[in-house]
N, C-alpha and C positions, 0 to 999 in steps of 0.2 A: 318547229314546235315551240309552244309556249307552255311552261309548266306552272300549274297552280295546285293548291291543296283544297280539300273539302272546306267550304265556307270562306275561302279566300276570294276577294273581289277581283273580277276581271273587267278591265276598262277597254272599250272599243270605240273606234272612230271610223266613220265612213265619209270619204270626201269625194265629191264630184268634181272632176277636173274638166272645167268648161269655161270658155271665155264669156258665156252669157250670164250676166249678173242677175237675171230675172228668173233663175231656176232655184228650186229648193228640193231637198231630199227628205224622205220619210221612211222610217224602219217599219215595214209592214209585218214581216214574219222573220223569226230567227229560231232555229231549232238545232238540236245536237243529236248525234248518233255515233255509236262506236264503229260504224261501217261507213266509210266515205262515199260509197256507191249506193247506199240504201238509206234513204231518209223517209221510209214508209213503215218498215217492219218494227224497228225498235227506235223510237224517237222520243226525245224530251223537248217539249215546246217551251221556249223561253218567252216568246211573244208570237201571237198568231192573230192575223187580221187586225193588227194595231192594238190588240188587247194583251196586256201583260198576263202571262200564265204562271210566271215564277214571282213569288212575293218579293224577291230581292232585286228584281228588275227596276231600273230607274234611268231616266234620261237626264242629260246635262245640257245646260244652255250653251249655245255656240254663237259667237258674234257673226258667224258666216252662215248664210242660208244654204251654202253648198255642203255643209258639214252636219252630220248626225252623230251625236255622242251618247253613249249609253254604257251601263254597267250591270252586272249580275254576279252572284256568288257561285262558287264551285258547288255543284249539286251532286246528287247521289251517284250519277254515272261516273264521276271522277274516281270514286273509291272502288268501283266494280270492274272498270275496263282500263287497260294500259294506255289507250288513246281514245280521245273523244274529238269528233269533228263538228264544226259549226257550218251551217248554211243559213245565210240571211238574205232576205229579199227586200230590196228597197224600191221605192217609187220616186220618180222624178216628176215634178210638176212645175207649172208656172207659179212664180212667187206670190202673186196676188190673186190667184184663181181660187177663191174660197169654196167653190163647188167641187174642186178636185179631190182626189183621194188623200192627198197630203194633209188636208184640213179637216177631214172627217174623223180622224182619231180612231178610237176603238169601234169596230163594226161587228156587232153580234149578228150572226146569221139567224134568220127567223126559222123556227121549227115548223115543219109541215104536219098537218093532221092526217092521220091514216083513216080512210073510210072503209 
């Protein structure tokens, strides 16, 4: 476990271990839950579909395409639950494929009209 207080910054890095230099990683979704087995019932979205949902979320430059670095502050869950678990989903893409999910950034889902 890693211990932080409310509003304290948490810094994370995801690194893809691959010998292929033409791959890159993108943080698509990152969420928190007090239950490590349930990320549906009580969830705090930090980033979803590439869109920051927490105002403290920020990305950091990495000189390596295999590495994604980001940070966010301790949020309300920290003070209400003894443990909070993170689940992040990353996408791996070809480095120069600008049509891939890695280069789309924030994707807002379109709303459907009910007739």
